[in-house]
C-alpha positions in Angstrom: 0.4 0.5 0.6 3.2 2.4 0.8 4.4 1.4 -2.6 1.8 2.5 -4.5 0.7 5.5 -2.5 4.7 6.6 -3.0 4.1 5.5 -6.8 0.8 8.3 -6.8 2.5 10.6 -5.3 5.5 10.5 -7.5 3.6 10.9 -10.6 1.6 13.7 -8.9 5.3 15.6 -8.8 6.2 14.6 -11.7 3.4 16.1 -13.4 3.1 19.5 -11.1 7.2 19.7 -12.1 6.4 19.3 -16.0 3.2 22.2 -15.2 5.7 24.9 -13.6 8.4 24.2 -16.2 5.6 24.9 -18.6 4.4 28.5 -16.7 8.2 29.0 -16.8 9.3 28.8 -20.5 5.6 28.9 -21.9 7.0 27.9 -25.9 8.6 25.6 -26.9 11.9 25.8 -27.9 13.7 25.0 -31.0 16.1 23.3 -31.4 18.1 24.5 -34.5 18.6 28.1 -32.6 20.3 26.3 -29.2 23.7 27.7 -29.6 24.7 28.1 -26.0 24.2 25.0 -23.2 24.5 24.5 -19.4 24.2 21.5 -18.1 23.6 21.3 -14.3 25.1 18.7 -12.0 26.5 19.1 -8.9 28.0 16.3 -6.6 32.0 15.1 -6.1 34.0 12.5 -8.5 30.9 9.4 -8.4 28.4 12.0 -9.3 29.7 13.2 -11.7 31.6 10.3 -13.7 27.4 8.8 -14.0 26.3 12.2 -15.3 29.1 12.0 -18.2 27.5 9.5 -21.0 24.3 11.3 -20.5 26.1 15.0 -20.6 28.4 13.3 -23.7 24.6 12.7 -25.3 23.6 16.1 -24.9 27.2 17.4 -26.9 26.7 14.4 -29.9 22.9 15.9 -30.0 24.4 19.8 -30.2 27.9 19.1 -31.8 27.9 22.9 -32.5 27.0 24.5 -29.3 28.8 25.8 -27.2 28.1 23.2 -23.4 29.0 24.8 -19.6 29.3 22.5 -17.3 27.4 24.5 -14.3 28.7 21.6 -10.8 29.3 22.0 -6.9 31.6 19.6 -5.3 30.2 20.9 -1.8 33.0 22.3 0.7 35.9 24.1 -0.5 38.5 22.0 -1.6 36.8 18.5 -2.9 37.3 17.3 -5.3 34.8 18.1 -8.7 34.2 17.9 -12.2 37.5 20.5 -12.4 40.1 17.7 -11.4 38.5 15.1 -13.4 36.8 17.1 -17.0 39.3 20.1 -17.5 41.4 19.4 -20.6 38.4 17.2 -22.1 37.6 19.2 -25.1 34.1 18.0 -26.0 33.1 20.0 -22.9 33.6 24.0 -23.9 33.5 25.6 -20.0 33.0 24.4 -16.1 31.7 26.8 -13.9 31.6 25.4 -10.5 31.3 27.0 -6.6 31.4 25.7 -3.3 28.9 26.0 -0.9 30.4 29.0 1.4 30.7 30.5 -2.2 26.3 30.7 -1.7 25.7 30.7 1.8 24.3 34.4 2.1 22.8 37.0 -0.6 25.3 38.3 -2.0 26.7 34.7 -3.4 23.4 33.7 -4.7 23.8 37.3 -6.6 27.0 37.0 -8.3 26.9 33.5 -9.3 22.9 34.6 -11.5 24.7 37.6 -12.5 27.7 35.2 -13.8 25.0 33.1 -15.3 23.7 35.5 -16.6 26.4 36.6 -18.9 26.5 33.8 -20.2 23.3 33.9 -21.8 22.0 30.5 -22.2 19.5 29.3 -25.1 18.7 26.0 -23.0 19.3 24.4 -19.3 19.3 21.4 -19.1 19.0 19.7 -15.1 20.4 16.1 -14.0 19.1 15.9 -10.4 19.9 13.5 -8.2 17.8 10.9 -7.5 17.0 12.0 -4.0 16.3 15.4 -5.2 13.0 16.6 -3.6 10.3 18.4 -5.4 11.3 21.6 -3.8 14.8 21.5 -4.2 13.9 21.2 -8.0 10.9 23.8 -7.9 14.1 26.1 -7.1 16.9 25.5 -8.9 14.2 25.9 -12.1 12.7 28.9 -10.7 16.8 30.2 -10.5 17.3 28.6 -14.0 14.7 31.0 -15.1 16.3 34.5 -13.3 19.1 33.5 -15.4 17.4 34.3 -18.2 17.3 30.9 -20.2 15.4 30.6 -23.3 14.3 27.2 -22.6 14.9 24.6 -19.6 14.4 20.6 -19.3 15.6 18.2 -16.9 13.7 17.8 -13.8 12.5 15.2 -12.5 11.9 13.3 -9.3 13.4 9.9 -8.7 12.1 8.6 -5.4 10.0 9.4 -2.5 12.3 9.8 0.6 9.3 9.7 2.9 8.7 6.3 1.9 11.8 4.6 1.0 11.8 1.6 2.6 8.6 0.4 0.5 10.4 1.8 -2.6 12.8 -0.4 -1.4 10.6 -3.1 -1.3 8.6 -3.3 -3.9 10.8 -1.3 -6.8 13.4 -1.8 -8.7 16.0 1.4 -9.4 17.9 1.6 -12.4 21.6 3.1 -11.7 22.7 6.3 -11.8 23.9 7.0 -15.4 21.2 4.5 -16.9 19.5 6.8 -14.9 20.1 9.7 -16.4 20.7 8.9 -19.8 17.5 7.9 -20.2 15.8 11.1 -18.0 18.0 13.1 -21.2 16.8 10.2 -24.0 12.6 11.6 -22.4 13.9 14.9 -23.4 14.7 14.4 -27.0 18.5 13.7 -27.0 18.6 10.1 -28.2 21.9 8.2 -26.8 23.5 5.4 -29.2 25.6 3.8 -26.5 27.1 4.6 -22.6 30.2 7.0 -23.3 31.9 8.4 -20.8 34.4 10.4 -22.6 37.2 11.2 -20.1 40.2 12.6 -21.1 43.0 10.3 -20.0 45.8 11.1 -22.1 49.3 9.2 -22.6 51.0 11.4 -20.3 49.0 10.1 -17.7 49.0 6.3 -18.8 53.0 7.1 -19.1 52.8 8.4 -15.4 50.9 5.5 -14.3 53.2 2.7 -15.8 56.1 5.0 -13.9 54.1 4.4 -10.7 53.5 0.7 -11.5 58.0 0.8 -11.9 58.5 2.5 -9.2 56.2 0.2 -6.7 58.6 -3.4 -7.8 54.5 -4.3 -9.7 56.0 -3.9 -13.1 55.1 -7.4 -15.1 52.1 -8.9 -12.4 49.0 -8.7 -13.4 47.7 -6.3 -11.3 44.4 -5.8 -9.2 43.0 -2.6 -7.4 42.0 -2.2 -4.0 40.0 0.5 -3.1 39.2 0.8 0.8 38.1 4.3 0.4 34.2 5.9 1.5 33.0 9.2 0.9 30.7 8.1 4.0 31.3 6.0 7.0 28.6 4.0 6.7 29.8 2.7 3.5 33.4 1.8 5.0 34.0 -2.1 5.2 36.9 -3.6 8.2 40.5 -2.7 6.6 41.4 -6.2 8.7 39.3 -8.4 5.6 40.8 -5.8 2.9 44.2 -7.3 3.9 42.6 -10.3 4.4 41.9 -10.2 0.2 44.8 -9.1 -0.8 46.8 -11.4 1.2 45.2 -13.8 -0.5 45.3 -12.5 -4.3 48.9 -11.8 -3.7 49.9 -15.3 -3.1 48.2 -15.6 -6.0 50.8 -13.8 -7.7 48.7 -11.0 -8.0 50.0 -7.3 -7.6 48.0 -5.2 -5.6 47.8 -1.4 -6.1 45.3 0.5 -3.4 43.6 3.5 -5.2 41.9 5.8 -3.1 41.8 9.8 -2.3 44.4 11.7 -0.5 41.7 12.4 2.7 42.9 7.9 3.2 46.2 7.9 1.6 46.8 7.1 6.3 44.7 4.8 6.3 45.5 3.1 3.2 49.4 3.3 4.1 48.5 0.7 7.4 46.4 -1.0 4.5 49.4 -1.4 2.5 52.0 -2.4 5.3 49.6 -5.2 7.0 49.3 -7.0 3.5 53.4 -6.3 3.3 54.7 -7.2 -0.2 53.7 -6.9 -3.7 51.9 -4.0 -3.2 51.5 -0.5 -3.5 49.3 2.5 -2.2 49.0 4.7 -4.6 46.7 7.1 -2.8 47.2 10.6 -3.6 50.0 9.7 -5.4 48.4 10.3 -9.3 45.7 12.4 -10.2 42.1 11.6 -10.8 43.0 10.8 -14.4 46.4 9.1 -13.3 44.4 6.4 -11.1 42.1 6.1 -14.2 44.7 5.2 -16.4 46.4 2.9 -13.3 42.5 1.4 -13.0 42.7 0.7 -17.2 45.9 -1.5 -16.0 44.2 -3.0 -13.0 42.3 -7.0 -13.9 39.6 -5.8 -11.4 38.7 -3.9 -8.5 38.2 -5.0 -5.0 36.0 -2.1 -3.3 33.2 -0.3 -1.2 30.5 2.4 -2.4 32.9 4.8 -3.5 34.3 7.2 -6.2 37.0 5.1 -6.8 34.4 1.6 -8.4 32.6 4.8 -10.7 36.2 5.6 -12.3 36.9 1.9 -13.1 33.4 1.1 -14.1 34.3 3.8 -16.9 37.3 2.6 -17.9 35.7 -1.2 -17.9 37.5 -2.3 -15.4 35.8 -5.3 -13.3 34.4 -4.0 -9.5 34.2 -6.2 -6.9 31.6 -4.0 -4.9 30.7 -3.8 -1.4 27.4 -2.0 -0.8 25.6 -1.3 2.8 21.9 -1.5 2.3 22.7 2.7 3.5 21.1 3.0 -0.1 18.0 1.9 -2.5 19.9 -1.9 -4.5 20.7 -0.8 -8.1 20.9 2.7 -7.7 24.6 3.4 -6.8 25.8 0.0 -8.8 28.9 0.4 -10.9 27.7 0.1 -14.7 28.6 -2.7 -17.2 27.9 -5.8 -17.5 30.5 -7.3 -15.5 30.6 -6.4 -12.4 29.5 -8.5 -8.7 27.8 -6.3 -6.1 27.3 -8.0 -2.4 24.9 -6.6 -0.8 23.4 -7.6 2.8 19.7 -6.9 3.5 18.6 -5.9 7.3 16.2 -4.3 8.7 17.2 -0.6 8.5 17.5 -1.2 4.8 17.3 2.2 3.1 18.3 4.1 6.7 20.2 6.8 3.8 22.4 7.7 7.3 26.0 9.2 7.0 26.6 7.6 10.4 25.0 3.9 11.1 24.1 3.8 14.5 24.3 0.0 15.0 28.0 -0.2 14.0 28.1 -0.4 10.4 26.2 -4.0 10.0 25.1 -4.7 7.2 28.8 -4.5 6.2 30.5 -5.8 8.7 28.1 -9.1 7.9 29.4 -9.2 4.9 32.8 -11.7 4.8 35.7 -12.0 3.4 34.7 -15.9 2.6 31.4 -13.4 0.6 34.1 -11.6 -1.5 36.7 -14.1 -2.3 33.8 -15.9 -3.8 32.5 -13.1 -5.6 36.2 -12.4 -6.7 36.4 -16.1 -8.0 33.5 -15.4 -9.9 34.7 -12.4 -12.3 38.5 -14.5 -12.0 37.3 -17.3 -13.7 35.1 -15.1 -16.1 38.0 -13.8 -17.1 40.4 -17.2 -18.0 37.5 -18.6 -19.9 36.8 -15.8 -21.5 39.3 -12.9 -21.1 36.7 -10.5 -20.5 34.0 -11.0 -17.5 30.4 -10.8 -19.1 27.2 -11.9 -16.3 24.7 -11.2 -18.9 23.1 -8.4 -17.1 23.6 -4.7 -15.3 25.5 -6.4 -12.3 25.2 -9.5 -10.5 23.6 -9.2 -6.8 25.3 -11.6 -3.8 23.3 -11.5 -1.2 25.4 -12.3 2.3 24.2 -13.8 5.1 
């Protein structure tokens, strides 16, 4: 009953969003005169990477338009689109702001005036699934104040009040597919999933140099991604150590891929593993890390930006998920990933900190992860490229 009521509320909310959009932009737009486009997508590395196929589709639909990405990584100094896409040849401009830039009236006014100067013809919003109705209305009104001639893209993905009921009775697409579906529903064709990461020969050379300096040249490589933005997504470090030791014993070289903030934690993991492992946390740039992941046979990780970086370069993932989020929503894109997720009574809590000491993550054992690794290893040995025939294979841990 709750799930049905949530579906009805979501449909009503989307009808209202479309109605408000028509009131703000009563005239239909002409594709032929779209010369300047603003794509609005906020978030950190994972959020940005998941939006890239949709943004690339927009570029393909408007090859001659000036394309701007308006984005925010949140807190000042956080990694975001600027660190990943500054040299992307298909993107003309990145406008980035932090939360502190728009806390007051003067900051919001300055951003508004800066956007008005660009004289955008089309605003395309790529909201998060969790963006509520009122937030999307505010963004819509802000876009209209920016003077854009037309705006599209606003859509509710779920009703937060009924999150548990929706997680039980509804299948959520992953974020890449959802955003591609959103732009497709607005008349923009999506031919194929293409990320367009600007990985160049210099990034691959630096990744190769880092591997050589670490003494791992000649080893088949496996990436370990223990870092997570949210504490609720952490898996015990000692279990990563156990998994890495087993892989090293089989003859693999391990590379630990994470951000600068996790350097010390990853250093302790490296020390505990012992031999044939290198801590690359904070040592490589984002694009160099992507080049490093390209060279790995697979990645063992938690839900983080690193898993989406791996998916973007085609590296299979063994992803260990908490029950915090909706099943499927943030799974890595592709047909060669194994997902481990343990259902619990407090499923889809959406909490940043777990009052039950990360029970859902601790319930996933090293043996669960080892079985998942063997699924991928067997596929690589048989076919060269793992393929499970569908997006991801979820292992319900017991």
